[in-house]
Backbone of each chain as ProteinMPNN parsed JSONL, in Angstrom:
{"seq_chain_A": "XXXXXXXXXXXXXXXXXXXXXXXXXXXXXXXXXXXXXXXXXXXXXXXXXXXXXXXXXXXXXXXXXXXXXXXXXXXXXXXXXXXXXXXXXXXXXXXXXXXXXXXXXXXXXXXXXXXXXXXXXXXXXXXXXXXXXXXXXXXXXXXXXXXXXXXXXXXXXXXXXXXXXXXX", "coords_chain_A": {"N_chain_A": [[209.514, 65.727, 212.544], [211.729, 63.771, 214.383], [211.152, 60.615, 215.3], [212.676, 58.629, 216.282], [214.661, 59.432, 218.053], [213.371, 60.16, 220.345], [213.506, 60.534, 223.578], [212.496, 59.507, 226.91], [212.801, 61.641, 228.581], [212.536, 63.844, 226.97], [209.94, 63.615, 226.175], [208.495, 63.954, 228.508], [207.775, 66.697, 229.479], [205.888, 67.458, 227.546], [204.058, 65.398, 227.78], [203.24, 65.812, 230.391], [201.854, 68.204, 230.089], [199.819, 67.318, 228.412], [198.478, 65.495, 230.098], [197.622, 67.262, 232.094], [195.855, 68.863, 230.607], [194.0, 66.938, 229.82], [192.923, 66.078, 232.279], [191.842, 68.507, 233.132], [190.02, 68.894, 231.072], [188.257, 66.899, 231.626], [187.264, 67.578, 234.127], [186.077, 70.128, 233.802], [183.737, 69.953, 231.962], [182.364, 68.024, 233.455], [181.709, 69.31, 235.838], [180.214, 71.433, 234.788], [178.031, 70.129, 233.64], [176.847, 69.086, 235.882], [176.145, 71.396, 237.14], [174.025, 72.219, 235.657], [171.835, 70.803, 236.554], [171.445, 70.648, 239.636], [169.717, 69.43, 241.42], [169.257, 66.809, 240.58], [171.812, 65.844, 240.842], [172.04, 65.969, 243.567], [170.17, 63.996, 244.295], [171.481, 61.821, 243.198], [173.705, 61.769, 244.855], [172.532, 61.067, 247.28], [171.944, 58.451, 246.768], [174.259, 57.065, 247.255], [174.257, 56.334, 249.847], [175.675, 57.245, 252.119], [176.606, 58.022, 255.426], [175.787, 60.996, 256.288], [174.79, 64.291, 257.312], [171.718, 65.561, 255.96], [171.757, 68.209, 255.16], [174.439, 68.626, 254.577], [174.769, 67.144, 252.238], [173.205, 68.678, 250.558], [174.621, 71.1, 250.501], [176.999, 70.184, 249.353], [176.038, 69.327, 246.865], [175.428, 71.735, 245.752], [177.761, 73.314, 245.819], [179.96, 71.753, 244.991], [179.967, 71.201, 242.106], [180.758, 73.729, 241.157], [183.3, 73.93, 242.231], [184.553, 71.942, 240.79], [184.364, 73.02, 238.214], [185.929, 75.321, 238.542], [188.421, 74.157, 239.16], [188.888, 72.642, 236.831], [188.932, 74.675, 234.897], [191.122, 76.176, 235.823], [193.156, 74.31, 235.51], [193.165, 73.959, 232.724], [193.815, 76.517, 231.983], [196.278, 76.686, 233.042], [196.835, 77.827, 235.562], [197.493, 78.608, 238.986], [198.545, 76.091, 239.622], [199.83, 74.457, 241.526], [198.221, 74.526, 243.776], [195.698, 73.832, 242.75], [196.312, 71.358, 241.711], [196.732, 69.794, 244.006], [194.166, 69.92, 245.078], [192.731, 68.612, 243.076], [193.773, 66.043, 243.248], [192.879, 65.399, 245.795], [190.11, 65.465, 245.346], [189.905, 63.417, 243.505], [190.638, 61.266, 245.146], [188.437, 61.262, 246.857], [186.412, 60.612, 245.031], [187.237, 58.0, 244.286], [187.057, 56.73, 246.751], [184.3, 57.002, 247.422], [183.04, 55.716, 245.221], [184.285, 53.268, 245.394], [183.337, 52.225, 247.844], [180.681, 52.018, 247.107], [180.752, 50.077, 245.085], [181.775, 47.984, 246.566], [179.713, 47.509, 248.381], [177.819, 46.728, 246.662], [175.983, 48.474, 245.511], [173.493, 49.546, 243.32], [173.618, 52.087, 241.382], [173.3, 55.361, 239.898], [176.128, 56.963, 238.895], [176.464, 59.721, 238.678], [178.483, 61.324, 237.753], [178.678, 62.87, 235.429], [176.422, 64.491, 235.39], [172.995, 64.418, 234.35], [173.017, 63.716, 231.764], [174.278, 61.487, 230.799], [173.87, 57.935, 230.653], [173.252, 54.462, 231.526], [175.77, 51.93, 230.88], [177.954, 53.604, 231.09], [177.616, 55.122, 233.337], [177.649, 53.27, 235.291], [178.643, 51.984, 238.503], [181.076, 50.451, 238.544], [182.362, 51.03, 236.132], [182.602, 53.775, 236.49], [184.262, 53.773, 238.699], [186.637, 52.754, 237.634], [187.197, 54.827, 235.85], [187.53, 56.927, 237.652], [189.746, 56.003, 239.057], [191.686, 56.043, 237.064], [191.736, 58.777, 236.578], [192.608, 59.7, 239.069], [195.126, 58.465, 239.2], [196.399, 59.692, 237.023], [196.324, 62.389, 237.825], [197.812, 62.314, 240.185], [200.312, 61.519, 239.222], [200.853, 63.69, 237.565], [200.908, 65.77, 239.458], [203.133, 65.006, 240.953], [205.107, 65.265, 239.02], [205.068, 68.033, 238.421], [205.785, 69.038, 240.887], [208.331, 68.001, 241.185], [209.551, 69.316, 239.085], [209.336, 71.965, 239.917], [210.819, 71.96, 242.281], [213.266, 71.432, 241.216], [213.724, 73.788, 239.955], [213.88, 75.538, 242.083], [215.955, 74.631, 243.751], [219.252, 75.515, 243.728], [221.788, 75.015, 241.275], [224.659, 72.966, 241.81], [227.617, 74.613, 242.68], [230.388, 75.115, 240.475], [233.663, 74.59, 240.946], [236.715, 75.862, 240.0], [239.814, 74.7, 240.15], [242.884, 75.833, 240.116], [245.951, 74.619, 239.476], [249.056, 75.564, 240.024], [252.03, 75.059, 238.327], [254.908, 74.154, 240.049]], "CA_chain_A": [[209.972, 65.31, 213.866], [212.382, 62.47, 214.355], [210.584, 59.842, 216.399], [213.609, 57.613, 216.767], [215.475, 59.91, 219.173], [212.511, 60.7, 221.407], [213.737, 59.881, 224.862], [211.412, 59.765, 227.861], [213.024, 62.973, 229.152], [212.003, 64.837, 226.048], [208.484, 63.477, 226.108], [207.837, 64.217, 229.783], [207.059, 67.98, 229.591], [204.701, 67.446, 226.68], [203.103, 64.461, 228.358], [202.689, 66.488, 231.575], [200.852, 69.165, 229.591], [198.662, 66.553, 227.901], [197.731, 64.974, 231.258], [196.955, 68.415, 232.718], [194.718, 69.265, 229.775], [192.977, 65.88, 229.849], [192.241, 66.152, 233.587], [191.027, 69.734, 233.086], [188.916, 68.695, 230.122], [187.266, 66.021, 232.267], [186.651, 68.275, 235.27], [185.262, 71.281, 233.404], [182.372, 69.575, 231.552], [181.681, 67.278, 234.521], [181.124, 70.313, 236.734], [179.202, 72.226, 234.077], [176.82, 69.31, 233.466], [176.187, 68.989, 237.194], [175.568, 72.719, 237.44], [172.762, 72.368, 234.935], [170.741, 70.219, 237.325], [171.961, 70.224, 240.945], [168.756, 68.592, 242.158], [169.483, 65.395, 240.242], [173.1, 65.482, 241.46], [171.733, 65.746, 244.981], [169.543, 62.67, 244.447], [172.541, 60.832, 242.946], [174.532, 61.699, 246.075], [171.788, 60.335, 248.316], [171.939, 57.025, 246.431], [175.481, 56.426, 247.763], [173.912, 55.869, 251.201], [176.747, 57.591, 253.053], [176.019, 58.645, 256.607], [176.088, 62.422, 256.439], [173.532, 65.039, 257.443], [171.097, 65.93, 254.679], [172.181, 69.565, 254.792], [175.771, 68.522, 253.971], [174.565, 66.708, 250.853], [172.669, 69.827, 249.806], [175.727, 72.052, 250.279], [177.92, 69.559, 248.385], [175.389, 69.329, 245.547], [175.387, 73.109, 245.239], [179.095, 73.917, 245.702], [180.962, 70.883, 244.374], [180.126, 71.44, 240.663], [181.526, 74.967, 240.947], [184.705, 73.616, 242.523], [185.048, 71.18, 239.632], [184.513, 73.955, 237.094], [187.092, 76.169, 238.831], [189.646, 73.349, 239.036], [189.069, 72.327, 235.415], [189.33, 75.906, 234.207], [192.49, 76.535, 236.225], [194.08, 73.352, 234.889], [193.263, 74.257, 231.294], [194.493, 77.808, 231.832], [197.602, 76.549, 233.664], [196.925, 78.822, 236.632], [197.413, 78.108, 240.37], [198.595, 74.647, 239.424], [200.244, 73.691, 242.704], [197.055, 74.43, 244.658], [194.635, 73.099, 242.062], [196.766, 69.973, 241.602], [196.457, 69.111, 245.268], [192.704, 69.806, 245.197], [192.273, 67.595, 242.118], [194.13, 64.742, 243.823], [191.952, 65.165, 246.918], [188.798, 65.16, 244.774], [190.036, 62.066, 242.931], [190.596, 60.316, 246.264], [187.044, 61.192, 247.318], [185.681, 59.849, 244.008], [187.589, 56.576, 244.38], [186.514, 56.237, 248.02], [182.833, 56.899, 247.342], [182.662, 54.692, 244.25], [184.783, 51.994, 245.909], [182.39, 51.696, 248.843], [179.438, 51.655, 246.41], [181.001, 48.791, 244.42], [181.961, 47.004, 247.647], [178.404, 47.194, 248.961], [176.945, 46.254, 245.589], [174.897, 49.426, 245.26], [173.206, 49.77, 241.903], [173.261, 53.506, 241.354], [173.795, 56.213, 238.817], [177.261, 57.601, 239.588], [176.258, 61.167, 238.715], [179.73, 62.036, 237.447], [178.479, 63.837, 234.346], [175.054, 64.979, 235.425], [171.934, 63.502, 233.932], [173.061, 63.511, 230.317], [174.755, 60.147, 230.462], [173.133, 56.861, 231.321], [173.666, 53.127, 231.103], [177.024, 51.359, 231.38], [178.921, 54.674, 231.357], [177.4, 55.611, 234.699], [177.669, 52.144, 236.243], [179.692, 52.247, 239.504], [182.376, 49.832, 238.242], [182.964, 51.859, 235.073], [182.95, 55.069, 237.092], [185.418, 53.553, 239.577], [187.803, 52.68, 236.75], [187.449, 56.179, 235.359], [188.045, 57.742, 238.769], [191.103, 55.538, 239.369], [192.552, 56.593, 236.009], [191.838, 60.224, 236.83], [193.451, 59.878, 240.254], [196.504, 58.116, 238.835], [196.926, 60.748, 236.153], [196.538, 63.645, 238.548], [198.938, 62.122, 241.116], [201.537, 61.543, 238.415], [201.069, 65.07, 237.117], [201.297, 66.573, 240.622], [204.52, 64.661, 241.291], [205.991, 65.811, 237.98], [205.23, 69.487, 238.542], [206.522, 69.292, 242.132], [209.75, 67.728, 240.904], [210.06, 70.374, 238.203], [209.458, 73.2, 240.683], [211.954, 71.882, 243.211], [214.489, 71.516, 240.41], [213.937, 75.215, 239.678], [214.201, 76.25, 243.325], [217.269, 74.224, 244.253], [220.278, 75.987, 242.798], [222.743, 74.004, 240.82], [225.883, 72.949, 242.605], [228.642, 75.461, 242.053], [231.542, 74.422, 239.899], [234.899, 75.256, 241.365], [237.871, 75.6, 239.154], [241.044, 74.743, 240.955], [244.048, 75.946, 239.24], [247.185, 74.148, 240.11], [250.196, 76.177, 239.315], [253.217, 74.175, 238.364], [255.995, 74.75, 240.821]], "C_chain_A": [[210.587, 63.91, 213.778], [211.92, 61.651, 215.565], [211.592, 58.872, 216.999], [214.406, 58.099, 217.969], [214.635, 60.543, 220.28], [212.776, 59.962, 222.708], [212.586, 60.232, 225.798], [211.549, 61.154, 228.465], [212.414, 64.04, 228.258], [210.477, 64.803, 226.027], [207.798, 63.978, 227.36], [207.145, 65.58, 229.861], [205.806, 68.024, 228.741], [203.622, 66.542, 227.265], [202.455, 65.066, 229.608], [201.595, 67.471, 231.161], [199.603, 68.431, 229.103], [197.813, 66.046, 229.061], [196.966, 66.107, 231.938], [195.713, 68.811, 231.925], [193.609, 68.209, 229.802], [192.195, 65.941, 231.164], [191.346, 67.391, 233.642], [189.818, 69.568, 232.188], [187.884, 67.7, 230.65], [186.511, 66.8, 233.348], [185.683, 69.372, 234.821], [183.862, 70.873, 232.924], [181.617, 68.808, 232.627], [181.0, 68.249, 235.485], [180.001, 71.074, 236.065], [177.908, 71.429, 233.912], [176.076, 69.135, 234.789], [175.512, 70.303, 237.561], [174.195, 72.885, 236.793], [171.588, 71.836, 235.752], [171.256, 69.73, 238.68], [171.006, 69.319, 241.708], [168.975, 67.107, 241.837], [170.838, 64.931, 240.784], [172.907, 65.191, 242.937], [171.102, 64.364, 245.193], [170.55, 61.56, 244.134], [173.429, 60.654, 244.172], [173.842, 60.882, 247.16], [171.839, 58.835, 248.063], [173.2, 56.301, 246.922], [175.31, 55.899, 249.192], [175.072, 56.059, 252.181], [176.119, 58.346, 254.216], [176.545, 60.063, 256.778], [174.766, 63.14, 256.638], [173.022, 65.478, 256.071], [171.569, 67.302, 254.201], [173.558, 69.546, 254.112], [175.656, 68.104, 252.505], [174.076, 67.868, 249.988], [173.777, 70.826, 249.489], [176.705, 71.493, 249.241], [177.325, 69.623, 246.983], [175.409, 70.717, 244.921], [176.801, 73.629, 244.936], [180.083, 73.063, 244.909], [181.089, 71.067, 242.856], [180.927, 72.697, 240.349], [183.006, 74.728, 241.196], [185.327, 72.85, 241.354], [185.297, 72.106, 238.439], [185.747, 74.831, 237.308], [188.39, 75.396, 238.644], [189.924, 73.03, 237.57], [189.542, 73.531, 234.627], [190.762, 76.302, 234.535], [193.51, 75.583, 235.602], [194.266, 73.665, 233.413], [194.014, 75.561, 231.055], [195.902, 77.798, 232.425], [197.835, 77.631, 234.728], [196.782, 78.123, 237.993], [197.621, 76.599, 240.421], [198.98, 73.876, 240.683], [199.083, 73.511, 243.678], [195.974, 73.567, 244.028], [195.024, 71.617, 241.922], [196.459, 69.183, 242.858], [194.952, 68.909, 245.467], [192.176, 68.689, 244.298], [192.601, 66.2, 242.635], [193.183, 64.404, 244.976], [190.567, 64.779, 246.399], [188.811, 63.751, 244.166], [189.983, 60.995, 244.009], [189.172, 60.141, 246.784], [186.214, 60.369, 246.331], [185.935, 58.348, 244.175], [187.005, 55.98, 245.661], [185.009, 56.006, 247.943], [182.417, 55.758, 246.398], [183.119, 53.307, 244.722], [183.832, 51.393, 246.931], [181.07, 51.295, 248.18], [179.592, 50.308, 245.721], [181.097, 47.687, 245.466], [180.619, 46.553, 248.214], [177.411, 46.722, 247.913], [175.774, 47.172, 245.312], [174.723, 49.606, 243.755], [172.714, 51.21, 241.761], [173.805, 54.161, 240.098], [174.908, 57.068, 239.424], [177.124, 59.122, 239.66], [177.486, 61.979, 238.357], [179.519, 63.131, 236.408], [177.023, 64.287, 234.266], [174.064, 63.932, 234.941], [172.015, 63.155, 232.448], [173.486, 62.105, 229.946], [173.96, 59.101, 231.231], [173.689, 55.532, 230.843], [175.014, 52.717, 231.67], [178.033, 52.446, 231.752], [178.802, 55.187, 232.784], [177.366, 54.494, 235.733], [178.822, 52.353, 237.23], [181.052, 51.647, 239.144], [183.107, 50.634, 237.157], [183.441, 53.185, 235.661], [184.164, 54.928, 238.006], [186.699, 53.458, 238.753], [188.199, 54.05, 236.236], [188.088, 57.048, 236.445], [189.471, 57.317, 239.124], [192.094, 56.056, 238.335], [192.803, 58.08, 236.232], [192.769, 60.503, 238.009], [194.911, 59.58, 239.922], [197.149, 59.195, 237.986], [197.233, 62.011, 236.915], [197.678, 63.512, 239.564], [200.257, 62.188, 240.358], [201.878, 62.975, 238.0], [201.541, 65.953, 238.275], [202.75, 66.292, 241.004], [205.49, 65.258, 240.279], [206.193, 67.32, 238.181], [205.968, 69.842, 239.829], [208.009, 69.084, 241.9], [210.34, 68.839, 240.046], [210.263, 71.665, 238.979], [210.629, 73.134, 241.65], [213.275, 71.907, 242.454], [214.794, 72.97, 240.079], [214.431, 75.934, 240.924], [215.628, 75.931, 243.792], [218.339, 74.697, 243.271], [221.242, 74.868, 242.432], [224.007, 74.099, 241.652], [226.958, 73.792, 241.911], [229.822, 74.63, 241.54], [232.787, 75.226, 240.265], [236.025, 74.88, 240.414], [239.123, 75.75, 240.01], [242.228, 74.777, 239.979], [245.29, 75.525, 240.012], [248.358, 74.729, 239.31], [251.41, 75.245, 239.402], [254.351, 74.85, 239.124], [257.178, 73.783, 240.885]], "O_chain_A": [[210.022, 62.999, 213.172], [212.261, 61.963, 216.706], [211.386, 58.354, 218.096], [214.793, 57.297, 218.818], [215.129, 61.362, 221.055], [212.287, 58.846, 222.89], [211.8, 61.138, 225.519], [210.553, 61.782, 228.823], [211.845, 65.019, 228.741], [209.818, 65.832, 225.88], [206.638, 64.387, 227.303], [205.99, 65.623, 230.286], [204.78, 68.562, 229.159], [202.437, 66.873, 227.251], [201.267, 64.859, 229.856], [200.547, 67.559, 231.801], [198.478, 68.865, 229.348], [196.586, 66.145, 229.029], [195.805, 65.941, 232.314], [194.652, 69.061, 232.498], [192.425, 68.545, 229.807], [190.967, 65.865, 231.17], [190.222, 67.327, 234.141], [188.726, 70.042, 232.501], [186.753, 67.669, 230.164], [185.29, 66.699, 233.469], [184.602, 69.525, 235.39], [182.878, 71.405, 233.436], [180.394, 68.907, 232.723], [179.859, 68.036, 235.894], [178.965, 71.336, 236.675], [176.815, 71.984, 234.031], [174.849, 69.048, 234.821], [174.461, 70.328, 238.202], [173.326, 73.59, 237.306], [170.475, 72.354, 235.655], [171.479, 68.533, 238.86], [171.434, 68.529, 242.549], [168.887, 66.256, 242.722], [170.997, 63.764, 241.144], [173.528, 64.284, 243.491], [171.446, 63.652, 246.137], [170.489, 60.483, 244.726], [173.852, 59.544, 244.493], [174.482, 60.105, 247.868], [171.787, 58.037, 248.999], [173.217, 55.073, 247.0], [176.125, 55.113, 249.676], [175.405, 55.166, 252.959], [175.234, 59.183, 254.037], [177.615, 60.284, 257.345], [173.727, 62.66, 256.186], [173.8, 65.731, 255.151], [171.755, 67.529, 253.006], [173.821, 70.329, 253.2], [176.353, 68.637, 251.641], [174.484, 68.015, 248.836], [173.872, 71.334, 248.372], [177.18, 72.218, 248.367], [178.027, 69.936, 246.021], [175.407, 70.852, 243.697], [177.016, 74.301, 243.927], [180.954, 73.602, 244.226], [182.21, 71.091, 242.349], [181.689, 72.725, 239.383], [183.861, 75.247, 240.479], [186.477, 73.084, 240.983], [186.308, 71.989, 237.747], [186.52, 75.061, 236.377], [189.343, 75.901, 238.051], [191.063, 73.135, 237.116], [190.439, 73.427, 233.791], [191.523, 76.71, 233.657], [194.6, 76.003, 235.212], [195.387, 73.643, 232.904], [194.745, 75.705, 230.076], [196.632, 78.783, 232.32], [198.893, 78.259, 234.777], [196.032, 77.156, 238.122], [196.945, 75.905, 241.18], [198.507, 72.758, 240.89], [198.968, 72.473, 244.33], [195.405, 72.688, 244.676], [194.169, 70.735, 242.006], [195.987, 68.048, 242.793], [194.516, 67.869, 245.959], [191.298, 67.921, 244.691], [191.802, 65.277, 242.481], [192.743, 63.263, 245.114], [189.925, 63.879, 246.94], [187.848, 62.996, 244.301], [189.367, 59.945, 243.824], [188.748, 59.032, 247.11], [185.411, 59.529, 246.739], [185.007, 57.54, 244.203], [186.515, 54.851, 245.655], [184.506, 54.956, 248.344], [181.557, 54.944, 246.734], [182.442, 52.306, 244.487], [183.55, 50.195, 246.895], [180.412, 50.353, 248.623], [178.679, 49.483, 245.759], [180.568, 46.592, 245.276], [180.414, 45.371, 248.491], [176.283, 46.355, 248.244], [174.697, 46.717, 244.926], [175.694, 49.795, 243.021], [171.542, 51.506, 241.992], [174.627, 53.611, 239.364], [174.661, 57.819, 240.367], [177.616, 59.743, 240.602], [177.539, 63.18, 238.619], [180.119, 64.202, 236.501], [176.473, 64.441, 233.175], [174.27, 62.729, 235.101], [171.191, 62.398, 231.933], [173.098, 61.589, 228.898], [173.449, 59.361, 232.32], [174.479, 55.466, 229.902], [175.371, 53.094, 232.786], [178.873, 52.239, 232.627], [179.787, 55.637, 233.369], [177.089, 54.735, 236.909], [179.877, 52.851, 236.837], [182.082, 52.267, 239.409], [184.309, 50.883, 237.255], [184.541, 53.651, 235.366], [184.994, 55.833, 238.089], [187.727, 54.02, 239.132], [189.38, 54.394, 236.189], [189.04, 57.79, 236.201], [190.308, 58.158, 239.453], [193.205, 56.461, 238.677], [193.924, 58.569, 236.095], [193.601, 61.41, 237.964], [195.814, 60.326, 240.302], [198.303, 59.566, 238.204], [198.267, 62.642, 236.696], [198.424, 64.465, 239.789], [201.205, 62.837, 240.801], [203.029, 63.407, 238.074], [202.444, 66.774, 238.115], [203.504, 67.206, 241.336], [206.576, 65.707, 240.648], [207.315, 67.823, 238.122], [206.697, 70.833, 239.869], [208.841, 69.871, 242.35], [211.481, 69.255, 240.248], [211.233, 72.386, 238.746], [211.351, 74.116, 241.83], [214.291, 72.352, 242.988], [215.955, 73.354, 239.937], [215.283, 76.82, 240.85], [216.395, 76.817, 244.169], [218.321, 74.31, 242.102], [221.464, 73.923, 243.189], [224.377, 75.169, 242.134], [227.167, 73.683, 240.702], [230.183, 73.597, 242.104], [232.915, 76.4, 239.917], [236.231, 73.711, 240.088], [239.42, 76.831, 240.519], [242.478, 73.875, 239.179], [245.595, 76.055, 241.08], [248.59, 74.426, 238.14], [251.736, 74.726, 240.47], [254.696, 75.999, 238.848], [258.201, 74.098, 241.494]]}, "seq_chain_B": "XXXXXXXXXXXXXXXXXXXXXXXXXXXXXXXXXXXXXXXXXXXXXXXXXXXXXXXXXXXX", "coords_chain_B": {"N_chain_B": [[215.478, 56.608, 247.09], [212.411, 58.077, 247.232], [209.15, 57.417, 248.61], [206.034, 57.363, 246.722], [203.925, 58.402, 248.239], [205.19, 60.003, 250.114], [206.182, 61.902, 248.389], [203.822, 63.006, 247.405], [202.81, 64.157, 249.734], [204.815, 65.963, 250.151], [204.369, 67.552, 247.985], [202.038, 68.645, 248.847], [202.912, 70.487, 250.666], [203.616, 72.578, 249.123], [201.319, 73.791, 248.525], [199.315, 76.648, 248.496], [197.653, 77.627, 251.159], [195.851, 79.671, 251.604], [195.007, 80.273, 249.051], [193.736, 77.931, 248.372], [191.641, 77.892, 250.21], [190.369, 80.164, 249.302], [189.489, 79.291, 246.769], [187.677, 77.262, 247.482], [185.844, 78.756, 248.947], [184.914, 80.53, 246.984], [183.648, 78.723, 245.279], [181.665, 77.795, 247.001], [180.207, 80.129, 247.57], [179.374, 80.872, 244.986], [177.792, 78.689, 244.376], [175.779, 78.9, 246.327], [174.644, 81.366, 245.665], [173.727, 80.846, 243.067], [171.909, 78.881, 243.705], [170.077, 80.324, 245.129], [168.91, 81.908, 243.169], [167.637, 80.006, 241.721], [164.725, 79.574, 241.963], [162.638, 77.757, 241.779], [163.545, 75.203, 242.388], [165.106, 75.055, 244.877], [167.91, 74.058, 246.852], [169.29, 74.618, 249.198], [168.179, 76.971, 250.406], [165.496, 76.125, 250.623], [162.066, 76.571, 250.223], [159.613, 76.254, 252.754], [157.141, 73.697, 252.58], [153.813, 74.503, 251.673], [151.488, 74.768, 254.25], [148.39, 73.569, 254.824], [145.695, 74.569, 256.622], [143.385, 72.558, 258.323], [140.887, 73.697, 258.549], [140.745, 75.5, 256.48], [140.561, 73.97, 254.238], [138.334, 72.517, 254.443], [134.987, 71.741, 253.485], [132.741, 74.364, 252.953]], "CA_chain_B": [[214.207, 56.701, 246.353], [211.304, 58.389, 248.133], [207.897, 56.776, 248.218], [205.11, 58.318, 246.099], [203.124, 59.077, 249.263], [206.034, 61.076, 250.654], [206.266, 62.964, 247.382], [202.53, 63.7, 247.356], [202.739, 65.008, 250.929], [205.744, 67.058, 249.915], [203.671, 68.453, 247.061], [201.033, 69.344, 249.642], [203.529, 71.627, 251.355], [203.716, 73.689, 248.17], [199.987, 74.367, 248.348], [199.049, 77.881, 249.23], [196.412, 77.338, 251.873], [194.955, 80.806, 251.398], [194.447, 80.138, 247.7], [192.808, 76.793, 248.392], [190.451, 78.359, 250.928], [189.69, 81.086, 248.38], [188.793, 78.499, 245.734], [186.526, 76.574, 248.088], [184.851, 79.778, 249.305], [184.304, 81.018, 245.736], [182.72, 77.68, 244.825], [180.527, 77.759, 247.927], [179.394, 81.339, 247.368], [178.739, 80.798, 243.664], [176.732, 77.686, 244.473], [174.662, 79.412, 247.127], [173.98, 82.428, 244.893], [172.952, 80.207, 241.975], [170.785, 78.172, 244.311], [169.09, 81.333, 245.522], [168.175, 82.365, 241.984], [166.855, 78.9, 241.175], [163.671, 79.63, 242.98], [161.69, 76.639, 241.696], [164.084, 73.966, 242.992], [166.225, 75.393, 245.755], [168.365, 72.955, 247.697], [169.694, 75.106, 250.531], [167.13, 77.846, 250.936], [164.228, 75.615, 250.107], [160.91, 77.133, 250.935], [158.815, 75.209, 253.387], [155.928, 73.348, 251.841], [152.651, 75.204, 252.249], [150.693, 73.964, 255.182], [146.976, 73.949, 254.747], [144.968, 74.306, 257.85], [142.175, 71.765, 257.993], [139.658, 74.503, 258.462], [140.707, 76.208, 255.216], [140.289, 73.034, 253.154], [137.058, 71.838, 254.66], [133.864, 72.284, 252.703], [131.993, 75.348, 253.725]], "C_chain_B": [[213.066, 56.935, 247.343], [210.042, 57.686, 247.649], [206.973, 57.818, 247.591], [204.287, 59.086, 247.127], [203.907, 60.241, 249.867], [206.065, 62.243, 249.682], [204.957, 63.73, 247.266], [202.397, 64.637, 248.557], [203.674, 66.207, 250.789], [205.121, 68.081, 248.966], [202.619, 69.261, 247.808], [201.6, 70.54, 250.367], [203.647, 72.839, 250.441], [202.38, 74.397, 247.982], [199.872, 75.652, 249.137], [197.667, 77.752, 249.847], [195.382, 78.433, 251.634], [194.237, 80.684, 250.051], [193.425, 79.002, 247.658], [191.505, 77.186, 249.093], [189.655, 79.304, 250.035], [188.874, 80.322, 247.345], [187.529, 77.851, 246.295], [185.431, 77.589, 248.433], [184.149, 80.333, 248.063], [183.267, 80.013, 245.246], [181.46, 77.666, 245.688], [179.602, 78.951, 247.692], [178.651, 81.286, 246.037], [177.58, 79.802, 243.691], [175.515, 78.2, 245.218], [173.9, 80.484, 246.354], [173.133, 81.826, 243.776], [171.728, 79.484, 242.534], [169.671, 79.15, 244.689], [168.241, 81.766, 244.327], [167.375, 81.245, 241.315], [165.653, 78.688, 242.092], [162.74, 78.415, 242.942], [162.222, 75.372, 242.367], [165.317, 74.29, 243.816], [166.59, 74.196, 246.618], [168.693, 73.437, 249.108], [168.592, 75.958, 251.143], [165.772, 77.39, 250.421], [163.08, 76.176, 250.931], [160.134, 76.003, 251.585], [157.547, 74.94, 252.578], [154.737, 74.063, 252.478], [151.834, 74.252, 253.123], [149.25, 74.459, 255.121], [146.298, 73.578, 256.054], [143.696, 73.539, 257.528], [140.935, 72.612, 257.798], [139.542, 75.204, 257.099], [140.359, 75.274, 254.044], [138.922, 72.356, 253.295], [135.927, 72.53, 253.848], [133.046, 73.246, 253.55], [130.519, 75.244, 253.363]], "O_chain_B": [[212.791, 56.087, 248.192], [209.879, 57.398, 246.463], [207.095, 59.009, 247.875], [203.981, 60.263, 246.935], [203.362, 61.32, 250.099], [205.987, 63.407, 250.076], [204.957, 64.943, 247.056], [201.931, 65.769, 248.421], [203.371, 67.311, 251.242], [205.308, 69.289, 249.108], [202.337, 70.407, 247.459], [200.883, 71.497, 250.658], [203.762, 73.974, 250.904], [202.308, 75.461, 247.366], [200.281, 75.731, 250.296], [196.651, 77.765, 249.152], [194.192, 78.159, 251.48], [193.041, 80.95, 249.931], [192.392, 79.101, 246.997], [190.413, 76.856, 248.631], [188.426, 79.258, 250.008], [187.721, 80.657, 247.075], [186.464, 77.883, 245.677], [184.245, 77.325, 248.239], [182.943, 80.578, 248.082], [182.162, 80.383, 244.85], [180.344, 77.544, 245.184], [178.381, 78.805, 247.624], [177.465, 81.608, 245.959], [176.525, 80.043, 243.105], [174.375, 77.975, 244.811], [172.669, 80.519, 246.377], [171.99, 82.225, 243.557], [170.66, 79.476, 241.923], [168.485, 78.839, 244.581], [167.032, 81.966, 244.442], [166.54, 81.503, 240.448], [165.599, 77.744, 242.879], [162.121, 78.078, 243.951], [161.441, 74.556, 242.858], [166.425, 73.86, 243.499], [165.732, 73.43, 247.057], [168.41, 72.751, 250.09], [168.132, 75.698, 252.255], [165.006, 78.172, 249.858], [163.131, 76.239, 252.16], [160.017, 74.917, 251.019], [156.969, 75.844, 251.976], [154.676, 74.204, 253.7], [151.549, 73.11, 252.763], [148.965, 75.635, 255.346], [146.334, 72.434, 256.509], [143.01, 73.852, 256.554], [140.056, 72.293, 256.997], [138.444, 75.473, 256.611], [139.918, 75.732, 252.989], [138.435, 71.708, 252.368], [135.956, 73.733, 253.589], [132.712, 72.97, 254.702], [129.698, 75.988, 253.9]]}, "name": "protein", "num_of_chains": 2, "seq": "XXXXXXXXXXXXXXXXXXXXXXXXXXXXXXXXXXXXXXXXXXXXXXXXXXXXXXXXXXXXXXXXXXXXXXXXXXXXXXXXXXXXXXXXXXXXXXXXXXXXXXXXXXXXXXXXXXXXXXXXXXXXXXXXXXXXXXXXXXXXXXXXXXXXXXXXXXXXXXXXXXXXXXXXXXXXXXXXXXXXXXXXXXXXXXXXXXXXXXXXXXXXXXXXXXXXXXXXXXXXXXXXXXXX"}
């Protein structure tokens, strides 16, 4: 491969695929690890001290890991990307919002992003906020790229008219 | 040059709402079913704690 003539245009489709796979590879294990122990995810959610009914936290603790697994799997399999892309951006926004308010309020909590397997600095809210911001940025960029690519496919190319001028 | 927010909202128009609802419903159902089979630590259908009547615990 000749690296000298790699323009950004040539790199973009490959980079889009890499970002999609990275986001999928983050979502899939994150959901699977939470699925292993929803009770601890529920207690991690309670530590955010967000005003929501307890039943909502229980439903989120039970359903959200499955949503993450589905989104991660769909991203890796490159299926339903326009829908899953929007969901992933929405989930990223929720992550950044929740972690941002936790950092703002100085809450010392276990972020619960990857279940109970991880501990220490990796689960600190500031680290988790940086991770979530990177994830959100990557997924927004990826969503914009695939939208641009799809609209380029939908919009037909401008017709080329050949005007022949006969000499008279 | 459109703003990124405009482009994200434009991307939202491409979302198939039915498919998104399907995904959320599948996740919800799968979660509830798994929770049901996790009988020792249910979150949604948690069994009420056993209530012991004072008369049943008192020394006879």
